[in-house]
C-alpha positions in Angstrom: -111.8 -56.7 -28.0 -112.8 -59.3 -25.4 -112.4 -58.4 -21.7 -112.3 -61.3 -19.3 -112.7 -61.0 -15.5 -111.2 -63.6 -13.3 -112.2 -64.5 -9.7 -115.1 -63.1 -7.8 -116.8 -59.8 -8.8 -116.4 -58.3 -5.3 -112.7 -57.7 -5.7 -111.2 -55.2 -8.0 -111.4 -56.8 -11.4 -108.1 -57.2 -13.3 -109.1 -57.2 -17.0 -107.2 -59.2 -19.4 -107.5 -58.1 -23.0 -107.4 -60.7 -25.8 -107.1 -59.4 -29.3 -109.2 -61.2 -31.9 -107.4 -62.4 -35.0 -107.9 -60.4 -38.2 -109.9 -62.8 -40.1 -109.4 -61.1 -43.4 -105.6 -61.7 -43.4 -105.6 -65.0 -41.4 -107.4 -66.8 -44.3 -105.3 -65.3 -47.1 -101.8 -65.1 -45.7 -99.7 -68.2 -46.6 -98.0 -70.0 -43.7 -94.6 -69.3 -45.3 -93.8 -65.6 -45.8 -91.0 -66.6 -48.1 -93.6 -68.0 -50.5 -94.9 -64.5 -51.1 -91.3 -63.1 -51.6 -90.6 -66.0 -53.9 -93.7 -65.3 -56.0 -92.8 -61.6 -56.3 -89.2 -62.5 -57.4 -90.6 -64.9 -60.0 -92.9 -62.3 -61.4 -90.2 -59.6 -61.5 -87.6 -61.9 -63.1 -89.8 -63.4 -65.7 -91.2 -59.9 -66.6 -87.6 -58.8 -67.4 -87.1 -61.8 -69.8 -87.6 -61.2 -73.5 -91.1 -62.2 -74.6 -89.9 -65.3 -76.5 -88.1 -66.7 -73.5 -90.9 -65.7 -71.1 -93.4 -67.6 -73.3 -91.1 -70.6 -73.5 -90.6 -71.0 -69.8 -94.3 -70.4 -69.2 -95.3 -71.2 -65.6 -92.4 -73.5 -65.0 -90.3 -71.0 -63.0 -89.8 -71.6 -59.3 -87.9 -69.8 -56.6 -84.4 -71.4 -56.5 -82.4 -71.7 -53.3 -79.0 -72.5 -54.8 -79.0 -72.6 -58.5 -76.2 -70.1 -58.6 -74.5 -68.3 -55.8 -74.7 -64.5 -56.2 -72.5 -62.4 -54.0 -75.2 -59.7 -54.1 -77.7 -62.0 -52.4 -80.1 -61.6 -55.4 -83.0 -64.0 -55.5 -83.0 -66.3 -58.5 -85.5 -68.6 -60.3 -85.2 -71.9 -62.0 -87.2 -72.5 -65.1 -87.5 -75.2 -67.8 -88.0 -74.9 -71.6 -89.7 -78.1 -72.9 -87.8 -80.0 -75.6 -90.9 -79.6 -77.9 -90.8 -75.7 -77.7 -90.0 -73.9 -80.9 -87.4 -71.8 -79.2 -85.0 -74.8 -78.7 -86.0 -76.9 -81.7 -82.8 -78.1 -83.4 -80.6 -76.8 -80.6 -80.8 -79.7 -78.2 -80.3 -83.5 -78.1 -83.7 -85.1 -78.7 -85.9 -85.1 -75.6 -83.6 -82.9 -73.5 -85.2 -80.0 -71.8 -83.3 -76.7 -71.3 -82.7 -75.7 -67.7 -82.8 -71.9 -67.3 -81.6 -70.1 -64.2 -82.2 -66.3 -64.1 -82.1 -63.3 -61.8 -81.7 -59.5 -61.9 -78.2 -58.6 -61.1 -77.9 -55.1 -59.4 -74.2 -54.8 -60.4 -73.8 -56.4 -63.8 -70.6 -54.7 -64.8 -68.0 -57.1 -63.5 -69.1 -60.3 -65.2 -67.4 -59.6 -68.5 -64.0 -59.0 -66.9 -64.4 -62.1 -64.7 -65.4 -64.3 -67.6 -62.5 -63.0 -69.8 -60.0 -63.8 -67.0 -61.5 -67.4 -66.8 -61.6 -68.0 -70.6 -61.5 -65.1 -73.0 -62.2 -67.2 -76.0 -65.6 -68.2 -74.6 -66.9 -64.6 -74.2 -68.7 -62.7 -76.9 -70.3 -59.3 -77.1 -74.1 -59.1 -77.6 -76.4 -56.1 -78.2 -76.6 -54.9 -74.6 -74.4 -57.4 -72.7 -72.1 -60.4 -72.9 -72.4 -64.1 -73.3 -70.2 -67.0 -72.2 -70.4 -70.5 -73.7 -69.0 -73.5 -71.8 -69.0 -77.1 -73.0 -69.2 -79.8 -70.3 -68.7 -82.9 -72.3 -70.3 -84.2 -75.4 -73.8 -82.8 -76.0 -74.1 -80.6 -72.9 -73.3 -77.0 -73.4 -74.2 -74.0 -71.2 -74.6 -70.4 -72.2 -74.6 -67.6 -69.7 -75.8 -64.1 -70.6 -75.6 -60.8 -68.6 -77.4 -57.6 -69.8 -75.2 -54.7 -68.7 -78.1 -52.3 -68.9 -81.0 -54.0 -67.2 -79.0 -56.6 -65.2 -81.0 -59.6 -66.5 -78.8 -62.7 -66.0 -79.7 -65.9 -67.8 -77.9 -69.2 -67.6 -79.3 -71.9 -69.9 -78.0 -75.5 -70.1 -78.7 -78.5 -72.3 -77.6 -77.4 -75.8 -75.8 -79.8 -78.1 -72.9 -77.5 -79.0 -71.6 -73.9 -78.8 -73.3 -72.7 -82.0 -76.7 -74.0 -80.7 -76.2 -72.2 -77.4 -75.5 -68.9 -79.1 -78.4 -69.4 -81.5 -80.6 -69.8 -78.4 -79.6 -66.2 -77.3 -80.3 -64.9 -80.8 -83.7 -66.5 -80.9 -84.4 -64.9 -77.4 -83.2 -61.5 -78.8 -80.4 -61.4 -76.2 
């Protein structure tokens, strides 16, 4: 600590204490604390992905502010699977990357009922969860998957048709 005395030394000194910065943290702490939280979220979410999907998204995942609105306030990530990746070969229109949004849903149980109310024909049962396929025009199909056990939520867009979107889940072991 540094003690500074002001004025002349004949009067009662009034010390002012200044605290030195902790150099060890000042040089390693990012200016934006959200960056640390975002990094932790990315690591946790990608770790929950099946190995094939985790490998395909590689280091492309970034913290996403508004990819999908979650009532639970869960943090989500936005990732990309390159069109040249084996995982999506034959499932996409040539040159189109697959956009993947993902998060860990703390209460995954309600999605199946919600999806069935919206369009029961688009919902299918998977090993440990449910999938919903939606077509948004020619050559642009989205598949959404929720794991009812672990809470992994995956929404992938850019497939050429419904069969391709479901094949993506199969290749991912979802």
